[in-house]
C-alpha positions as CSV (number, residue, x, y, z in Angstrom):
1,X,64.4,87.9,49.6
2,X,68.1,88.8,49.3
3,X,67.5,91.7,51.7
4,X,66.2,89.3,54.4
5,X,69.3,87.1,54.2
6,X,71.4,90.2,54.3
7,X,69.7,91.4,57.5
8,X,70.1,88.0,59.2
9,X,73.7,87.8,58.3
10,X,74.4,91.3,59.6
11,X,72.6,90.4,62.9
12,X,74.8,87.4,63.4
13,X,77.9,89.6,62.8
14,X,76.7,92.2,65.3
15,X,76.0,89.5,67.9
16,X,79.5,88.0,67.3
17,X,81.0,91.4,67.6
18,X,79.2,92.0,70.9
19,X,80.2,88.7,72.5
20,X,83.9,89.6,73.0
21,X,82.9,92.9,74.5
22,X,80.9,91.1,77.1
23,X,83.9,88.8,77.8
24,X,86.2,91.9,78.1
25,X,83.8,93.4,80.6
26,X,84.0,90.2,82.7
27,X,87.8,90.1,82.6
28,X,87.9,93.8,83.4
29,X,86.0,93.1,86.5
30,X,88.3,90.3,87.4
31,X,91.3,92.6,86.9
32,X,89.7,95.3,89.1
33,X,89.2,92.7,91.8
34,X,92.8,91.6,91.6
35,X,93.9,95.2,91.8
36,X,91.9,95.7,94.9
37,X,93.6,92.7,96.5
38,X,97.0,94.1,95.6
39,X,96.0,97.4,97.3
40,X,95.2,95.5,100.5
41,X,98.5,93.6,100.4
42,X,100.4,96.9,100.2
43,X,98.6,98.4,103.2
44,X,99.5,95.3,105.2
45,X,103.2,95.7,104.3
46,X,103.3,99.3,105.3
47,X,105.8,99.8,108.1
48,X,104.5,101.0,111.5
49,X,105.3,104.6,112.4
50,X,108.0,105.1,115.0
51,X,106.4,106.9,118.0
52,X,109.8,108.5,118.9
53,X,110.1,110.2,115.5
54,X,109.7,114.0,115.8
55,X,106.5,115.5,114.3
56,X,106.8,117.6,111.2
57,X,106.6,121.4,111.9
58,X,103.4,123.3,111.1
59,X,103.3,125.6,108.2
60,X,102.8,129.4,108.6
61,X,99.0,128.9,108.0
62,X,98.7,126.4,110.9
63,X,100.8,128.6,113.2
64,X,98.2,131.4,112.4
65,X,95.4,128.9,112.9
66,X,96.5,128.1,116.4
67,X,96.0,131.8,117.4
68,X,92.9,132.2,115.3
69,X,91.1,129.3,116.9
70,X,91.4,131.0,120.3
71,X,90.0,134.3,119.1
72,X,87.3,132.6,117.0
73,X,86.1,130.5,120.0
74,X,85.9,133.6,122.2
75,X,83.9,135.5,119.6
76,X,81.7,132.5,118.7
77,X,81.3,130.2,121.7
78,X,78.2,128.5,120.2
79,X,80.0,127.2,117.1
80,X,81.3,123.7,117.8
81,X,82.1,122.6,114.3
82,X,85.8,122.2,113.4
83,X,85.0,122.8,109.8
84,X,83.5,126.3,110.5
85,X,86.7,127.3,112.4
86,X,88.8,126.1,109.5
87,X,86.8,127.8,106.8
88,X,86.8,131.1,108.8
89,X,90.5,130.8,109.4
90,X,91.2,130.1,105.7
91,X,89.2,133.2,104.6
92,X,91.0,135.3,107.2
93,X,94.4,134.0,106.0
94,X,93.6,134.8,102.4
95,X,92.7,138.3,103.3
96,X,95.9,139.0,105.2
97,X,98.7,140.9,103.5
98,X,102.2,139.6,103.2
99,X,103.3,141.9,106.0
100,X,100.6,140.5,108.3
101,X,101.6,137.0,107.4
102,X,105.3,137.6,108.1
103,X,105.3,136.9,111.9
104,X,103.6,133.6,111.3
105,X,106.1,132.7,108.6
106,X,108.9,133.6,110.9
107,X,107.5,131.3,113.7
108,X,107.1,128.5,111.2
109,X,110.7,128.9,110.0
110,X,112.0,128.8,113.6
111,X,110.0,125.6,114.2
112,X,111.3,124.1,111.0
113,X,114.9,124.7,112.2
114,X,114.1,123.0,115.5
115,X,112.5,120.1,113.7
116,X,115.6,119.7,111.5
117,X,117.8,119.6,114.6
118,X,115.6,117.0,116.2
119,X,115.5,114.9,113.0
120,X,119.3,114.9,112.7
121,X,119.6,113.7,116.3
122,X,116.9,111.1,115.6
123,X,118.6,109.8,112.4
124,X,121.9,109.5,114.2
125,X,120.2,107.4,116.9
126,X,118.6,105.2,114.2
127,X,122.0,104.7,112.5
128,X,123.8,103.8,115.7
129,X,121.1,101.4,116.7
130,X,121.2,99.8,113.2
131,X,125.0,99.5,113.4
132,X,124.7,97.8,116.8
133,X,122.1,95.3,115.5
134,X,124.3,94.5,112.5
135,X,127.3,93.9,114.7
136,X,125.3,91.6,116.9
137,X,124.0,89.6,114.0
138,X,127.5,89.3,112.6
139,X,129.0,88.1,115.9
140,X,126.1,85.6,116.3
141,X,126.9,84.2,112.8
142,X,130.6,83.9,113.6
143,X,129.8,82.1,116.9
144,X,127.6,79.6,115.0
145,X,130.4,79.0,112.4
146,X,132.9,78.3,115.2
147,X,130.6,75.9,117.0
148,X,129.9,74.0,113.8
149,X,133.6,74.0,112.9
150,X,134.5,72.5,116.3
151,X,131.9,69.8,115.9
152,X,133.4,68.8,112.6
153,X,136.9,68.5,114.2
154,X,135.5,66.3,116.9
155,X,134.0,64.0,114.3
156,X,137.4,63.7,112.5
157,X,139.1,62.8,115.8
158,X,136.6,60.1,116.4
159,X,137.3,58.7,112.9
160,X,141.0,58.8,113.6
161,X,140.5,56.9,116.9
162,X,138.5,54.2,115.1
163,X,141.4,53.8,112.6
164,X,143.9,53.4,115.4
165,X,141.9,50.6,116.9
166,X,142.3,48.5,113.7
């Protein structure tokens, strides 16, 4: 008989031990749902890209791929899949020696230099436009202060006039 009571008691203990696990699972799902909401909020806050900002320069591989696409399409006019061109280009790139890759790396380096020049000019424009905006906002604030200050002086003069009437 003692063994029966022991089994029942152990069953209750195991059920009790399982209940918090179920609760944890529920709260875990809630946390996951909250995290998903936060992710959506971050995407909404993301700043829009400036269409005037220069594009990043292509790497040596992409410079190679520009030329490779032309030759690949001439050799394989029936292949329309972009992935097939990319895979074939990747295999070809891996098989090239460092000497064969050198002209593409040189072109990529030249494009990078051009990009850096464009970015410097772009950043200077951004800074100058930001400075102009900050100057405008400061002058607007000062104008408002002057207007409100003049209004207070007018009120004081009216009070003085009222006192003179007495």
